[in-house]
C-alpha positions as CSV (number, residue, x, y, z in Angstrom):
1,M,-24.9,-51.9,-23.1
2,N,-24.4,-55.6,-23.3
3,D,-22.9,-55.3,-26.8
4,I,-20.2,-52.8,-25.6
5,S,-16.9,-54.4,-24.7
6,V,-15.4,-54.0,-21.2
7,S,-12.4,-52.3,-22.7
8,T,-14.6,-49.7,-24.4
9,L,-16.5,-49.1,-21.1
10,F,-13.1,-48.6,-19.4
11,T,-12.1,-46.1,-22.1
12,L,-15.4,-44.2,-21.8
13,L,-15.0,-44.2,-18.0
14,A,-11.4,-42.8,-18.3
15,L,-12.8,-40.1,-20.7
16,M,-15.5,-39.1,-18.2
17,I,-12.9,-38.8,-15.4
18,L,-10.7,-36.6,-17.7
19,L,-13.7,-34.4,-18.6
20,S,-14.5,-34.1,-14.9
21,A,-10.9,-33.1,-14.2
22,F,-11.2,-30.5,-17.0
23,F,-14.4,-28.9,-15.5
24,S,-12.9,-28.9,-12.0
25,S,-9.7,-27.3,-13.0
26,S,-11.5,-24.8,-15.3
27,E,-13.6,-23.6,-12.4
28,T,-10.7,-23.2,-10.0
29,G,-8.4,-21.7,-12.7
30,M,-11.0,-19.1,-13.8
31,M,-11.8,-18.1,-10.2
32,S,-8.1,-17.9,-9.3
33,L,-7.1,-15.5,-12.1
34,N,-5.6,-12.2,-11.0
35,R,-8.3,-9.8,-12.2
36,Y,-5.8,-6.9,-12.7
37,R,-3.3,-9.0,-14.7
38,L,-6.2,-10.4,-16.7
39,K,-7.4,-6.9,-17.6
40,H,-3.8,-5.9,-18.5
41,L,-3.3,-8.9,-20.8
42,A,-6.8,-8.5,-22.4
43,D,-6.1,-4.9,-23.1
44,Q,-2.8,-5.9,-24.7
45,G,-4.7,-8.2,-27.1
46,H,-4.1,-11.6,-25.5
47,K,-6.8,-13.8,-27.0
48,G,-7.0,-16.3,-24.1
49,A,-7.3,-13.4,-21.6
50,K,-10.0,-11.7,-23.7
51,K,-12.1,-14.9,-23.7
52,A,-11.6,-15.5,-19.9
53,R,-12.5,-11.8,-19.2
54,A,-15.7,-12.1,-21.2
55,L,-16.6,-15.3,-19.4
56,L,-15.9,-13.8,-16.0
57,A,-18.0,-10.8,-16.9
58,K,-21.1,-13.1,-16.3
59,P,-19.8,-15.5,-13.7
60,E,-23.3,-17.1,-13.0
61,R,-23.4,-18.4,-16.6
62,L,-19.8,-19.6,-16.4
63,I,-20.4,-21.5,-13.1
64,S,-23.7,-22.9,-14.4
65,A,-22.0,-24.3,-17.5
66,I,-19.1,-25.8,-15.6
67,L,-21.4,-27.4,-13.0
68,I,-23.8,-28.8,-15.7
69,G,-20.9,-30.3,-17.6
70,N,-19.2,-31.6,-14.4
71,N,-22.4,-33.2,-13.1
72,L,-23.2,-34.8,-16.4
73,V,-19.8,-36.5,-16.8
74,N,-19.8,-37.5,-13.1
75,I,-23.2,-39.1,-13.4
76,A,-22.1,-40.8,-16.6
77,A,-19.0,-42.1,-14.8
78,A,-21.1,-43.5,-12.0
79,S,-23.4,-45.3,-14.5
80,L,-20.4,-46.7,-16.4
81,T,-18.8,-47.9,-13.1
82,T,-22.1,-49.7,-12.1
83,I,-22.2,-51.4,-15.5
84,L,-18.6,-52.4,-15.3
85,A,-18.9,-53.7,-11.8
86,M,-21.9,-55.9,-12.8
87,R,-20.0,-57.2,-15.8
88,L,-16.9,-58.0,-13.9
89,W,-18.5,-59.6,-10.8
90,P,-21.9,-60.9,-11.9
91,Q,-22.0,-63.5,-9.2
92,N,-22.3,-60.8,-6.4
93,Q,-23.6,-57.6,-7.9
94,D,-24.3,-55.8,-4.6
95,I,-20.7,-56.1,-3.4
96,A,-19.5,-55.2,-7.0
97,I,-21.5,-52.0,-7.1
98,A,-20.3,-51.0,-3.6
99,M,-16.7,-51.7,-4.6
100,G,-17.2,-49.8,-7.8
101,T,-18.7,-46.8,-6.0
102,L,-15.7,-46.7,-3.5
103,I,-13.1,-47.0,-6.3
104,L,-14.9,-44.3,-8.4
105,T,-15.1,-42.0,-5.4
106,L,-11.4,-42.3,-4.8
107,A,-10.6,-41.9,-8.5
108,I,-12.7,-38.7,-8.8
109,L,-11.2,-37.2,-5.6
110,L,-7.7,-37.9,-6.8
111,F,-7.8,-37.4,-10.5
112,S,-10.9,-35.2,-11.0
113,E,-10.9,-32.9,-8.0
114,I,-7.9,-32.5,-5.7
115,T,-5.1,-32.9,-8.3
116,P,-6.6,-30.8,-11.1
117,K,-7.8,-28.1,-8.7
118,T,-4.4,-27.9,-7.0
119,L,-2.7,-27.5,-10.4
120,A,-5.2,-24.9,-11.5
121,Q,-4.7,-22.9,-8.4
122,M,-0.9,-23.0,-8.9
123,Y,-1.1,-22.2,-12.6
124,P,-4.4,-20.5,-13.2
125,E,-3.5,-18.8,-16.5
126,K,-2.2,-22.0,-18.1
127,V,-5.5,-23.7,-17.2
128,A,-8.1,-20.9,-17.6
129,Y,-7.0,-19.4,-20.9
130,P,-7.1,-22.6,-23.0
131,A,-10.3,-23.7,-21.2
132,G,-12.0,-20.5,-22.4
133,Y,-12.0,-21.8,-26.0
134,I,-14.1,-24.8,-24.9
135,L,-16.3,-23.2,-22.2
136,R,-17.6,-20.4,-24.5
137,P,-19.3,-22.7,-27.0
138,M,-20.5,-24.9,-24.1
139,I,-22.3,-21.9,-22.7
140,A,-24.0,-21.4,-26.1
141,L,-24.9,-25.1,-26.3
142,F,-26.4,-25.3,-22.8
143,Y,-27.8,-21.8,-22.8
144,P,-31.5,-22.8,-22.4
145,A,-30.6,-25.0,-19.4
146,I,-28.3,-22.3,-18.0
147,W,-31.0,-19.7,-18.4
148,L,-33.6,-21.8,-16.6
149,I,-31.2,-22.8,-13.7
150,N,-30.2,-19.2,-13.2
151,H,-33.8,-18.0,-13.0
152,V,-34.6,-20.7,-10.5
153,V,-31.6,-19.7,-8.4
154,D,-32.7,-16.0,-8.6
155,M,-36.1,-17.1,-7.3
156,I,-34.7,-19.0,-4.4
157,L,-32.5,-16.1,-3.5
158,W,-35.5,-13.8,-3.7
159,L,-37.5,-16.1,-1.4
160,L,-34.6,-16.0,1.1
161,R,-34.5,-12.2,0.9
162,I,-30.9,-12.2,-0.5
163,R,-30.2,-9.5,-2.9
164,K,-28.1,-10.6,-5.9
165,R,-25.1,-8.4,-6.6
166,H,-24.5,-7.6,-10.2
167,G,-21.0,-7.4,-11.4
168,H,-17.8,-7.3,-9.4
169,D,-16.4,-4.4,-7.4
170,D,-12.8,-4.7,-8.3
171,A,-11.8,-1.2,-7.0
172,L,-9.2,-1.4,-4.2
173,T,-9.3,0.7,-1.1
174,K,-6.2,2.6,-0.1
175,D,-5.4,0.1,2.7
176,E,-5.9,-2.9,0.3
177,L,-3.6,-1.3,-2.2
178,K,-1.0,-0.8,0.5
179,T,-1.3,-4.5,1.4
180,L,-0.9,-5.4,-2.3
181,V,2.3,-3.3,-2.5
182,N,3.6,-4.9,0.7
183,E,3.1,-8.3,-0.7
184,S,4.8,-7.6,-4.0
185,A,8.3,-7.8,-2.7
186,H,9.2,-10.6,-5.2
187,Q,8.3,-8.2,-8.1
188,L,9.2,-4.8,-6.7
189,T,12.4,-3.5,-5.3
190,I,12.3,-2.2,-1.7
191,E,12.9,1.3,-3.1
192,R,9.9,1.1,-5.4
193,Q,7.8,-0.4,-2.6
194,N,8.7,2.5,-0.3
195,M,8.0,5.0,-3.0
196,L,4.5,3.7,-3.7
197,L,3.7,3.4,0.0
198,G,5.0,7.0,0.5
199,I,2.6,8.2,-2.2
200,L,-0.3,6.3,-0.5
201,D,0.6,7.8,2.9
202,L,0.6,11.4,1.7
203,E,-3.0,11.9,2.6
204,N,-2.4,10.7,6.2
205,V,0.6,13.0,6.9
206,R,0.1,16.7,7.6
207,V,2.3,19.6,6.8
208,N,3.1,20.2,10.4
209,D,4.4,16.6,10.7
210,I,7.4,17.3,8.4
211,M,7.9,21.0,8.4
212,V,11.1,22.7,9.6
213,P,10.0,24.1,13.0
214,R,10.0,27.8,13.6
215,S,13.0,27.6,15.9
216,E,15.1,26.2,13.1
217,V,13.9,28.4,10.2
218,F,16.8,30.5,8.9
219,G,15.9,33.9,7.6
220,I,17.1,37.4,7.2
221,N,16.1,39.9,9.8
222,L,15.9,43.3,8.1
223,D,16.4,45.0,11.5
224,D,20.0,43.7,11.5
225,D,22.8,45.9,10.2
226,L,24.0,45.6,6.6
227,D,27.2,43.9,7.4
228,Q,25.5,41.2,9.4
229,I,22.9,40.6,6.6
230,A,25.6,40.4,3.9
231,N,27.5,37.9,6.0
232,Q,24.4,35.7,6.4
233,L,23.7,35.8,2.7
234,K,27.3,34.8,1.8
235,N,27.3,31.8,4.2
236,T,23.8,30.5,4.0
237,E,23.3,26.9,2.7
238,Y,19.7,27.6,1.6
239,S,18.4,28.9,-1.7
240,R,15.3,30.6,-0.4
241,L,15.1,32.7,2.7
242,P,12.3,34.5,4.4
243,L,12.8,38.3,5.0
244,Y,11.2,39.6,8.2
245,K,11.4,42.6,10.4
246,G,12.3,41.8,14.0
247,D,10.0,38.8,14.3
248,L,9.3,35.9,11.8
249,N,5.6,36.7,12.0
250,K,6.3,40.1,10.4
251,V,7.5,38.4,7.2
252,V,8.1,40.7,4.2
253,G,8.7,38.1,1.5
254,M,10.8,35.2,0.3
255,L,14.2,36.0,-1.2
256,H,15.9,33.7,-3.7
257,I,19.7,33.7,-3.0
258,R,20.4,34.5,-6.7
259,D,18.4,37.7,-6.3
260,A,20.7,38.8,-3.5
261,A,23.7,39.3,-5.9
262,S,22.8,42.9,-6.7
263,F,22.8,43.7,-2.9
264,L,26.1,41.9,-2.2
265,F,28.0,43.5,-5.1
266,A,26.4,47.0,-4.9
267,D,28.6,49.9,-3.9
268,Q,26.0,51.3,-1.6
269,P,23.7,48.3,-0.7
270,S,20.4,48.9,1.0
271,K,17.8,46.8,2.6
272,V,15.2,48.1,0.1
273,M,17.2,46.3,-2.6
274,L,16.4,43.0,-0.9
275,S,12.8,43.9,-0.2
276,K,12.2,44.7,-3.8
277,K,13.6,41.4,-5.0
278,A,11.6,39.3,-2.5
279,S,8.5,37.6,-3.7
280,D,5.2,37.5,-1.8
281,P,5.2,35.0,1.0
282,Y,3.1,31.8,0.5
283,F,1.3,30.7,3.6
284,V,0.2,27.1,4.2
285,P,-2.3,26.0,6.9
286,E,-0.6,23.6,9.3
287,N,-3.2,20.8,9.0
288,T,-3.0,20.6,5.2
289,S,-2.3,17.1,4.0
290,L,0.9,16.5,2.0
291,Y,-1.3,15.1,-0.8
292,Q,-3.1,18.4,-1.1
293,Q,-0.1,20.5,-0.5
294,L,1.8,18.8,-3.4
295,F,-1.0,19.9,-5.7
296,N,-1.1,23.4,-4.1
297,F,2.6,23.9,-4.8
298,Q,2.0,22.9,-8.4
299,Q,-1.0,25.3,-8.8
300,E,0.8,28.1,-7.1
301,K,4.0,27.5,-9.1
302,N,5.9,27.6,-5.8
303,N,8.1,25.2,-3.9
304,V,8.4,26.8,-0.4
305,G,5.7,27.9,2.0
306,L,5.5,29.3,5.6
307,V,3.3,27.1,7.8
308,V,0.8,29.0,9.9
309,D,-1.6,28.0,12.7
310,E,-5.3,28.9,13.1
311,Y,-4.2,32.3,14.4
312,G,-2.0,33.1,11.5
313,D,1.2,32.8,13.5
314,I,4.1,31.2,11.6
315,Q,4.9,27.7,13.0
316,G,7.6,26.6,10.5
317,L,8.5,26.2,6.9
318,I,7.7,23.5,4.3
319,T,9.3,22.9,0.9
320,L,8.5,20.7,-2.1
321,A,11.7,18.8,-1.4
322,D,10.4,17.8,2.1
323,I,7.3,16.3,0.4
324,L,9.3,14.5,-2.2
325,E,11.5,13.0,0.5
326,E,8.3,11.5,2.0
327,I,7.8,9.7,-1.3
328,V,11.3,8.7,-2.4
329,G,13.0,8.7,1.0
330,E,15.9,10.8,2.2
331,F,18.2,12.2,-0.4
332,T,21.2,11.2,1.7
333,T,22.3,7.5,1.8
334,D,22.7,7.2,5.6
335,T,19.9,9.0,7.4
336,M,21.1,8.3,10.9
337,G,24.8,9.0,10.1
338,N,24.0,12.3,8.6
339,S,21.5,13.5,11.1
340,K,22.6,16.5,13.2
341,D,20.0,15.6,15.9
342,I,20.8,11.9,16.5
343,H,24.1,10.8,18.1
344,P,24.6,7.0,18.5
345,Q,26.4,5.8,21.6
346,R,28.6,2.8,22.0
347,D,26.1,0.9,24.2
348,G,23.4,1.1,21.5
349,S,21.6,4.1,23.0
350,F,21.2,7.6,21.5
351,V,21.6,11.2,22.5
352,I,18.9,13.1,20.6
353,D,18.2,16.8,20.2
354,A,14.8,17.2,21.7
355,S,13.8,19.6,18.9
356,A,14.0,16.7,16.5
357,N,10.9,15.7,14.7
358,I,9.5,12.4,16.0
359,R,8.6,11.1,12.5
360,E,12.2,11.7,11.5
361,I,13.5,9.9,14.5
362,N,11.2,6.9,13.8
363,K,12.4,6.8,10.2
364,A,16.1,7.1,11.0
365,L,16.1,4.5,13.8
366,D,13.1,2.3,12.7
367,W,11.4,3.2,16.0
368,D,7.7,3.6,16.7
369,L,7.5,6.6,19.0
370,P,3.9,8.0,19.0
371,T,3.2,10.6,16.3
372,D,-0.4,11.3,16.8
373,G,0.2,14.1,19.2
374,P,3.2,16.5,19.6
375,K,5.6,16.6,16.6
376,T,8.9,17.0,18.4
377,L,10.6,14.9,21.1
378,N,10.5,17.9,23.4
379,G,6.7,18.3,23.0
380,L,6.2,14.5,23.6
381,I,8.1,14.7,26.9
382,L,6.3,17.8,28.1
383,E,2.9,16.3,27.2
384,H,3.7,13.1,29.1
385,L,5.0,14.8,32.2
386,E,2.5,17.7,32.1
387,D,5.2,19.9,33.7
388,I,8.6,21.4,33.0
389,P,11.1,18.7,34.1
390,D,14.5,19.1,35.7
391,A,17.7,17.8,34.2
392,N,18.4,14.1,34.9
393,T,14.7,13.3,35.1
394,G,13.9,9.9,33.7
395,L,10.7,8.6,32.2
396,K,9.4,5.6,30.2
397,L,7.4,6.0,27.0
398,G,6.2,2.6,25.8
399,S,9.3,0.6,25.0
400,Y,11.7,3.6,25.4
401,L,13.6,4.8,28.4
402,L,14.4,8.5,28.3
403,E,16.7,10.6,30.5
404,I,16.6,14.3,30.2
405,L,20.2,15.7,29.9
406,Q,19.7,19.4,29.4
407,I,16.9,22.0,30.1
408,K,17.0,25.6,28.8
409,D,14.3,28.3,28.6
410,N,11.6,25.9,29.8
411,Q,12.5,23.5,27.0
412,V,14.1,20.1,26.9
413,I,17.3,20.4,24.9
414,T,18.9,17.0,24.8
415,V,17.7,13.5,25.7
416,H,19.4,10.2,26.2
417,V,17.1,7.4,24.8
418,R,17.5,3.7,25.1
419,R,15.1,1.1,23.6
420,T,14.3,-1.8,26.0
421,I,15.5,-5.3,25.3
422,S,11.9,-6.6,25.2
423,A,11.0,-4.3,22.3
424,R,14.0,-5.6,20.3
425,I,12.9,-9.2,20.9
426,A,9.4,-8.4,19.8
427,L,10.7,-7.3,16.4
């Protein structure tokens, strides 16, 4: 070493620090890669991504190669620093070595660890993909040492009773996928985010959460007279109507409005004409998830069903459009403004039809009324009070103050609802 000039030693030391920076940034860059983007780019034929994916398939080899290289160059840097210190300050070698150690430690921290790892974490692809071209032949070069080290590590883990996991479980749970979608606001529009979240939530929402309740189902009662039936068919806004006799539970079939033309324009119309045109009713158990019902509609080649409880009594009606709205949102542009059940007041409160679905109220007003029990506001109030209330009765549900305005037939008809100020501040 005495024959090597000081300038050459400094050059070699700088090279060791640069190599140490390369290994440090390579490790951080490889481990910071987005596995899903990596897979996508590799499948698209990106050469750097292919190499990085192959290296990460056996991470223990990759880490061993990086650490071997990093330790070799760091030890070499320490040796060169010692030699340089002794050359530059031969009169007091102990102080020189101590100063050299301090300076090298700072240099490695700044230029070989913190800075390169920070940059690699910020730009993992720009670091990892080119590094793959160097790390791959390194693994082949150091393979005997890597093999030996990995087997020693396996033995240590075995002695510690730690089972080594092979491979990576990259599969995301539903909740993890929802978190991923929520954190993709800079890449996805809010509409696409809501659509993806709507699809993920289909399994958690039941048919009876979004169905049209029985009291609001519009159908044709075959016990009515012909003129009344004809008038209902002419003025209805629905394309499919249940036909029943006296009571909705005595349903005869589902009638498409286009099939009612022969009845409406017949010289001598009869109820039999409607019954013959009606298709068989399709019944849906009330606890069916929207995810399952979407496929059921597809298999049955149907888009409307009558929701029944465990006793077979009809509880409401569900359509394919209702499920699609859970995915893509309301087909109207202003949910609250178009709602027939929600009436905003000047003071910021709302007068709400108590038959309104709680989930629809929450979506329209961005509220969080409980949805794990009754489905309507009327049901929620009755469950909370455990009695039929009188008009002007007030109650508090969480952050909401409710005043019952109208009672009829043992049911709450309209409610005045105000959200407390503390709840708004919390948002």
